[in-house]
C-alpha positions in Angstrom: 116.6 269.5 65.4 113.2 271.0 64.5 110.1 269.1 65.2 109.1 266.5 62.6 106.4 267.8 60.2 103.5 265.5 59.2 102.0 266.4 55.9 98.4 265.2 55.7 95.3 265.5 53.6 91.9 266.9 54.7 91.0 265.5 58.1 87.4 264.8 56.9 88.5 262.5 54.1 92.0 261.3 54.5 91.9 258.1 56.4 95.5 257.3 55.7 96.5 260.6 57.3 94.5 259.9 60.4 96.3 256.6 61.2 99.8 257.9 61.8 98.5 261.2 63.2 96.8 259.1 66.0 99.9 257.0 66.5 102.1 260.0 67.0 99.6 261.6 69.4 99.1 258.4 71.4 102.9 258.0 71.6 103.4 261.5 72.8 105.7 262.2 69.9 106.0 266.0 69.2 105.3 267.0 65.6 103.8 269.8 63.5 101.1 269.2 61.0 100.6 270.6 57.5 97.3 270.1 55.8 97.1 269.9 52.0 93.5 270.0 50.8 92.8 267.1 48.5 90.2 266.9 45.7 91.6 269.4 43.3 93.6 269.0 40.0 95.5 265.7 40.0 93.4 264.1 42.8 93.1 260.4 42.4 96.2 260.2 40.2 98.8 261.1 42.8 99.5 264.2 40.9 98.5 267.0 43.2 101.4 269.5 42.9 101.5 270.5 46.6 101.6 266.8 47.6 104.3 266.0 45.1 106.4 268.8 46.6 106.5 267.0 50.0 106.0 263.3 49.2 108.0 261.3 46.6 105.0 259.0 46.1 102.6 261.8 45.4 100.5 260.7 48.3 99.9 261.7 51.9 100.8 261.2 54.7 104.5 262.1 54.6 106.6 262.7 57.7 109.6 265.0 57.3 112.2 264.3 60.0 115.2 266.5 59.3 116.3 265.8 55.8 114.5 262.4 55.7 111.0 261.8 54.3 108.9 258.9 55.5 106.1 258.7 53.0 103.9 255.7 54.1 101.4 255.3 56.9 102.7 252.1 58.5 106.3 253.3 58.3 105.4 256.5 60.1 103.6 254.4 62.8 106.7 252.2 63.2 108.9 255.3 63.5 106.6 256.5 66.3 106.8 253.1 68.0 110.6 253.4 67.9 110.1 256.5 70.1 107.3 254.9 72.1 107.5 251.1 72.2 104.2 250.8 74.1 102.4 251.6 70.8 102.7 247.9 70.2 101.9 245.1 72.8 104.9 244.1 74.9 104.6 240.4 74.4 106.5 239.4 71.2 103.8 236.9 69.9 101.0 239.3 70.7 103.0 242.2 69.1 103.4 240.1 65.9 99.6 239.5 65.8 98.9 243.2 66.3 101.3 243.9 63.4 99.5 241.2 61.3 96.1 242.8 61.7 97.5 246.3 61.1 99.0 244.9 57.9 95.7 243.2 57.0 94.0 246.6 57.2 96.7 248.2 55.2 96.6 245.7 52.4 93.0 244.6 52.4 89.3 245.5 52.9 89.2 246.9 49.4 85.4 246.7 49.1 85.0 248.8 52.3 87.4 251.3 50.9 85.6 251.5 47.6 82.0 251.7 48.9 82.5 253.4 52.2 84.8 256.3 51.5 86.0 258.2 54.6 83.8 261.1 55.4 84.1 261.8 59.1 81.4 264.5 59.4 78.7 262.8 57.2 75.8 260.7 58.5 73.5 258.7 56.3 69.9 258.0 57.5 70.0 254.4 56.5 72.5 251.8 55.4 73.0 251.3 51.6 72.4 247.9 50.1 76.0 246.6 49.9 77.3 244.3 47.2 78.5 240.9 48.1 82.2 241.7 48.4 81.5 244.6 50.8 79.3 242.4 53.0 82.1 239.9 53.0 84.6 242.6 54.1 82.2 243.7 56.9 81.8 240.1 58.1 85.6 239.7 58.2 86.0 243.0 60.0 83.4 242.1 62.7 84.9 238.6 63.1 88.4 240.1 63.5 87.4 242.8 66.0 85.3 240.4 68.1 88.1 237.7 68.2 90.8 240.2 69.1 88.7 241.8 71.9 87.8 238.4 73.3 91.4 237.0 73.2 93.5 240.1 74.0 91.3 242.9 75.1 91.1 242.0 78.7 89.9 244.9 80.8 90.8 247.4 78.2 88.6 248.9 75.6 90.8 248.4 72.5 91.8 245.4 70.4 94.8 244.5 72.4 93.7 246.1 75.7 95.6 249.4 75.7 95.6 251.6 72.6 98.0 250.4 69.9 98.9 251.0 66.3 96.4 248.3 65.4 93.7 250.7 66.7 95.1 253.6 64.8 94.8 251.5 61.7 91.2 250.7 62.3 90.0 254.0 63.7 89.0 255.4 60.3 87.0 252.2 59.6 85.0 252.9 62.8 84.0 256.3 61.3 83.0 254.7 58.0 80.6 252.4 59.9 79.0 255.4 61.6 78.9 257.5 58.4 77.1 254.9 56.4 74.8 253.6 59.2 76.2 250.1 59.0 74.5 247.5 61.1 77.1 246.6 63.7 77.3 243.8 66.3 77.5 244.8 69.9 81.2 244.1 70.3 82.0 246.3 67.3 79.7 249.0 68.6 81.6 249.0 71.9 84.9 249.2 70.2 83.8 252.0 68.0 82.5 253.9 71.0 86.0 253.6 72.6 87.6 255.0 69.5 85.1 257.9 69.4 85.6 258.7 73.1 89.4 259.0 72.7 90.7 262.5 73.2 93.1 262.5 70.3 90.4 261.2 67.9 88.0 263.8 69.2 90.6 266.5 68.3 90.8 265.1 64.8 87.0 264.9 64.5 86.5 268.5 65.6 89.0 269.7 63.1 87.4 267.6 60.3 84.0 269.1 61.1 85.4 272.6 60.9 87.2 272.2 57.6 85.9 274.4 54.7 86.9 272.0 51.9 84.7 269.3 50.3 85.4 266.6 47.8 82.4 266.4 45.6 82.8 262.8 44.3 82.9 261.6 47.9 79.9 263.7 49.0 77.9 262.5 46.0 78.0 258.8 47.2 74.5 257.5 48.0 72.7 260.8 47.5 
C-alpha cells in the first residue's frame, strides 16, 4: 500500500494541521504531505474547492489511507497511536487524563482561538489588551499546564513527561503565546521552550517561515 497522504493547510496558519502532523512525526509513522493554501475563495465557510476534493467536511487536515479518509485531527492522532501506542501514556488512568486534556483543547479555548489566530512567523512587540473571556482562557491554560507538569511531568519536559498527543494538541497554542507576546508564567515558558526545541516542530516552523502565502484577515489583527 502507498504511504498515507496528509492533506494540510498553510503551515503558518493551520493549527489543526500542525497537531496530527506532529503526532505522525513523533510516532515515526511514514506519510506524505500535501499542502492546500488557505485564505482564498470559500475560506471560512468550508467551501475551498481543493479542500472539498480531499475532505468530506471541507476542512483540513484529512488523512488518506488507501481508500479511507480520516478527516478530523483527533481521529488522525488516534490512528497514529494505533501504530505507535507510546504517543499516549502507558498507565490507563494517566492515559485517560491525557485524552481528557487533548479533548479539552479540541473542544474549548474558544476565546484564545478567536483573539489569537495561529500565525507562526509573526511577532507582536507588545501584548494586546485581552477581553475578559480571553484572559479566562489564558488563566485556565496556565493552570492546566502547571498542574500537569507538576503531577505527571517528572523529569520530562512535556505535560506527561515524554511527548504525547496532548503536547501535539497544545503545540499551536505555544506559538500563539509567542506570536502575541502574552505574559506567561515560568512553568508555561519552560513548556513552550520544550515545544520550540523539538526537532519536528522546528521542521514545521522553518516551512511556515518559508511559505509565500498570506491570509490578510489574520495578518491584519492588531496592526
